[in-house]
C-alpha positions as CSV (number, residue, x, y, z in Angstrom):
1,M,16.0,-3.5,-29.6
2,P,17.1,-3.1,-25.9
3,L,15.3,-0.6,-23.8
4,L,17.0,2.7,-22.9
5,K,17.8,3.3,-19.2
6,Y,14.8,5.5,-18.6
7,E,12.5,3.0,-20.3
8,Q,13.9,0.2,-18.1
9,I,13.2,2.3,-15.0
10,A,9.6,3.0,-16.2
11,E,9.0,-0.7,-16.9
12,D,10.3,-1.7,-13.5
13,L,8.0,0.8,-11.7
14,R,5.1,-0.2,-14.0
15,A,5.6,-3.9,-13.0
16,R,5.9,-3.1,-9.3
17,I,2.6,-1.1,-9.5
18,A,0.9,-3.9,-11.4
19,A,2.1,-6.4,-8.8
20,G,0.5,-4.3,-6.0
21,E,3.7,-3.1,-4.3
22,F,2.4,0.4,-4.7
23,G,-1.4,1.0,-4.4
24,P,-3.6,3.9,-5.5
25,G,-2.5,7.1,-3.9
26,E,0.7,5.7,-2.5
27,L,4.0,7.5,-2.8
28,L,6.6,6.1,-5.2
29,P,10.4,6.1,-4.8
30,S,12.0,9.4,-4.9
31,G,14.2,10.6,-7.8
32,R,17.2,10.5,-5.6
33,D,16.6,6.9,-4.5
34,L,16.0,5.7,-8.0
35,A,19.0,7.6,-9.4
36,E,21.2,5.8,-6.8
37,R,19.7,2.4,-7.4
38,W,20.0,2.6,-11.2
39,S,23.3,4.6,-11.2
40,V,21.7,7.3,-13.5
41,S,21.2,11.0,-13.3
42,R,18.1,12.6,-11.8
43,A,17.1,13.8,-15.3
44,T,16.9,10.2,-16.4
45,V,14.6,9.3,-13.5
46,V,12.4,12.3,-14.3
47,K,12.2,11.1,-17.9
48,A,11.0,7.7,-16.7
49,Y,8.3,9.3,-14.5
50,D,7.2,11.4,-17.5
51,V,6.6,8.2,-19.4
52,L,4.4,6.9,-16.6
53,R,2.6,10.2,-16.2
54,A,1.8,10.2,-19.9
55,D,0.3,6.8,-19.5
56,G,-2.0,8.1,-16.7
57,L,-0.4,5.7,-14.2
58,V,1.2,8.3,-11.8
59,V,0.6,11.9,-10.9
60,A,3.0,14.5,-9.5
61,R,2.2,15.8,-6.0
62,Q,3.6,19.3,-5.1
63,G,6.5,18.8,-2.8
64,A,5.9,15.1,-2.4
65,G,7.1,13.5,-5.6
66,F,5.0,11.0,-7.6
67,T,2.1,8.9,-6.4
68,V,0.0,6.1,-8.1
69,V,-3.2,7.5,-9.6
70,E,-6.3,6.9,-7.5
71,T,-8.7,7.1,-10.4
72,P,-7.4,5.2,-13.5
73,V,-8.4,6.6,-16.9
74,A,-9.4,4.9,-20.1
75,R,-9.9,6.0,-23.6
76,P,-12.8,5.5,-26.0
77,A,-12.2,3.1,-28.8
78,G,-10.0,4.3,-31.7
79,R,-7.7,7.3,-32.2
80,R,-4.6,5.4,-31.0
81,R,-2.1,7.0,-33.4
82,A,1.6,6.7,-32.7
83,G,2.8,9.3,-30.2
84,T,-0.6,9.6,-28.4
85,S,-0.4,9.0,-24.7
86,R,-2.9,7.0,-22.6
87,I,-4.3,10.3,-21.1
88,T,-4.9,11.8,-24.5
89,G,-8.7,11.7,-24.5
90,G,-8.7,9.6,-21.4
91,A,-11.4,9.9,-18.7
92,P,-12.5,8.1,-15.6
93,Y,-14.5,4.9,-16.2
94,R,-16.4,2.0,-14.7
95,R,-15.7,-1.6,-15.3
96,L,-18.9,-3.4,-16.2
97,G,-19.5,-7.0,-15.1
98,M,-17.1,-9.9,-15.2
99,P,-14.8,-10.6,-18.1
100,D,-16.2,-13.6,-20.0
101,R,-15.6,-15.8,-23.0
102,L,-18.2,-16.1,-25.8
103,V,-18.6,-16.1,-29.5
104,P,-18.4,-12.4,-30.6
105,P,-20.6,-10.8,-33.2
106,P,-19.6,-11.7,-36.8
107,H,-18.0,-8.4,-37.6
108,V,-15.8,-8.7,-34.5
109,G,-14.9,-12.3,-35.2
110,A,-13.9,-11.3,-38.7
111,A,-11.7,-8.5,-37.4
112,L,-10.0,-10.9,-35.0
113,A,-9.7,-13.6,-37.8
114,L,-11.5,-16.1,-35.6
115,K,-12.8,-19.4,-36.9
116,P,-16.6,-19.9,-37.0
117,G,-17.9,-20.5,-33.4
118,E,-14.5,-19.6,-31.8
119,Q,-14.8,-17.6,-28.6
120,A,-13.0,-14.5,-27.5
121,L,-12.5,-12.8,-24.2
122,R,-14.8,-9.8,-23.6
123,R,-14.2,-6.9,-21.2
124,K,-16.6,-4.0,-21.0
125,R,-16.2,-0.5,-19.6
126,L,-18.2,2.7,-19.5
127,V,-16.1,5.8,-20.0
128,L,-17.6,8.8,-18.2
129,L,-18.0,12.5,-19.0
130,E,-16.7,15.3,-16.8
131,D,-20.0,15.4,-14.9
132,G,-19.9,11.7,-14.2
133,S,-22.6,10.8,-16.8
134,P,-22.1,8.0,-19.4
135,G,-20.0,9.0,-22.4
136,T,-18.9,5.9,-24.3
137,L,-19.7,2.2,-23.9
138,V,-16.6,0.2,-24.9
139,T,-16.5,-3.6,-25.4
140,A,-13.0,-5.0,-25.8
141,W,-12.5,-8.4,-27.4
142,F,-9.3,-10.3,-27.1
143,P,-8.4,-13.3,-29.3
144,P,-7.8,-16.6,-27.5
145,D,-4.0,-16.6,-27.9
146,I,-3.8,-13.2,-26.2
147,A,-6.3,-14.1,-23.5
148,D,-4.5,-17.3,-22.7
149,A,-1.1,-15.7,-22.5
150,A,-2.3,-12.7,-20.4
151,P,-4.4,-14.3,-17.6
152,R,-5.1,-11.0,-15.7
153,L,-7.3,-9.9,-18.6
154,S,-9.8,-12.4,-17.2
155,L,-9.9,-10.7,-13.8
156,P,-12.7,-8.2,-13.0
157,G,-10.6,-5.3,-11.8
158,P,-8.9,-2.6,-13.9
159,L,-5.3,-3.0,-15.0
160,A,-3.5,0.0,-13.5
161,E,-0.8,-0.1,-16.2
162,G,-3.4,-0.4,-19.0
163,T,-4.1,-3.5,-21.2
164,T,-1.6,-2.5,-24.0
165,H,1.4,-2.5,-21.6
166,Y,0.2,-5.6,-19.8
167,V,-0.2,-7.6,-23.0
168,R,3.2,-6.4,-24.2
169,R,4.8,-7.5,-21.0
170,E,3.1,-10.9,-21.1
171,T,3.4,-11.7,-24.8
172,G,6.1,-9.5,-26.2
173,R,3.7,-8.2,-28.8
174,S,2.9,-4.5,-29.3
175,P,0.4,-2.7,-31.5
176,R,2.0,-1.5,-34.8
177,E,-1.1,-0.8,-36.9
178,G,-4.6,0.3,-36.0
179,V,-7.7,0.3,-38.1
180,D,-10.7,2.4,-37.1
181,V,-14.1,2.1,-38.8
182,T,-16.8,4.5,-37.8
183,T,-20.5,3.9,-38.5
184,V,-23.9,5.2,-37.3
185,R,-26.9,3.1,-36.1
186,L,-29.6,3.0,-33.5
187,A,-28.7,1.9,-29.9
188,D,-30.0,-1.5,-28.8
189,N,-31.8,-1.9,-25.5
190,E,-28.7,-2.6,-23.3
191,E,-26.8,0.3,-24.9
192,A,-29.6,2.7,-24.4
193,M,-29.9,1.7,-20.7
194,L,-26.2,2.0,-20.0
195,L,-25.8,5.2,-21.9
196,E,-29.0,6.7,-20.3
197,V,-30.6,7.7,-23.6
198,E,-34.2,7.3,-24.7
199,Q,-35.0,5.1,-27.7
200,P,-34.9,5.5,-30.6
201,A,-31.4,7.0,-30.1
202,A,-28.7,7.4,-32.8
203,V,-25.2,6.3,-31.7
204,A,-21.8,6.5,-33.4
205,V,-19.9,3.2,-33.4
206,V,-16.1,3.1,-33.7
207,L,-14.6,-0.4,-34.3
208,H,-10.9,-0.3,-33.5
209,T,-8.6,-3.2,-34.3
210,A,-5.0,-3.3,-33.3
211,Y,-2.4,-5.5,-35.1
212,D,1.2,-6.4,-34.2
213,D,4.2,-6.5,-36.5
214,A,3.1,-9.7,-38.1
215,H,-0.4,-8.2,-38.7
216,R,-1.9,-10.6,-36.0
217,P,-4.9,-9.0,-34.2
218,L,-4.3,-8.1,-30.6
219,V,-7.7,-6.6,-29.7
220,C,-10.9,-5.4,-31.2
221,E,-12.7,-2.6,-29.4
222,E,-16.2,-1.4,-30.2
223,G,-17.0,2.0,-28.8
224,V,-20.6,3.2,-28.8
225,T,-21.2,6.9,-28.2
226,P,-24.6,8.7,-28.2
227,A,-25.0,11.2,-31.0
228,H,-25.3,14.2,-28.7
229,V,-21.9,13.4,-27.2
230,F,-20.0,12.2,-30.3
231,E,-17.7,14.7,-32.0
232,E,-14.7,14.1,-34.2
233,T,-12.3,16.9,-35.2
234,E,-9.3,16.5,-37.6
235,T,-6.6,19.1,-38.1
236,Y,-4.4,18.7,-41.2
237,P,-2.2,20.7,-43.5
238,M,-3.5,21.9,-46.9
239,G,-1.5,23.0,-49.9
């Protein structure tokens, strides 16, 4: 299905930001310039910028238009329902270490449908609370076919556009179904150190797996959150 005009504009800007043409805090093209370039109305350009703003990629500056965000946001694992934006539940984060390839834990390997001993690409981030303290430790695992087709996943820095959009641009595959499994256990030594909790410490673990149209796994994320931080609220109709 071809992209609508505002989606084309948003994707073009997203690619230019990802390529480094516009860095953090830099001013993006004005609505007038984009409207002339794409032969569209200003309202169409505003709609394109609204898409990027919902993704946490740009921010509006009073009287100055739109700029690239200076502090990218990330979400804890899970809760990726259709219609939710990247900034829904998003927070500043720190990227931990270098991405690497190794054999994942058995439950992750099973979620990614890997063969015994097959490696996956691992990326780790620490999502922060409002006061800057640790909130959730997220380990993202990408199957080899995704990691090979999207080489920037192996680089240490954050992806300004977000991994979902980057993977879609490189592979043409988008998440269509998500499975979230929540369990509770005690934190291991590394988790306790990174989350700054004293052991023994209970943690909630959300295992989120995203699948494409053909039910092929795109990513498996494991989010570990201390018990004193974890809270899940559901609102739903009754009767």
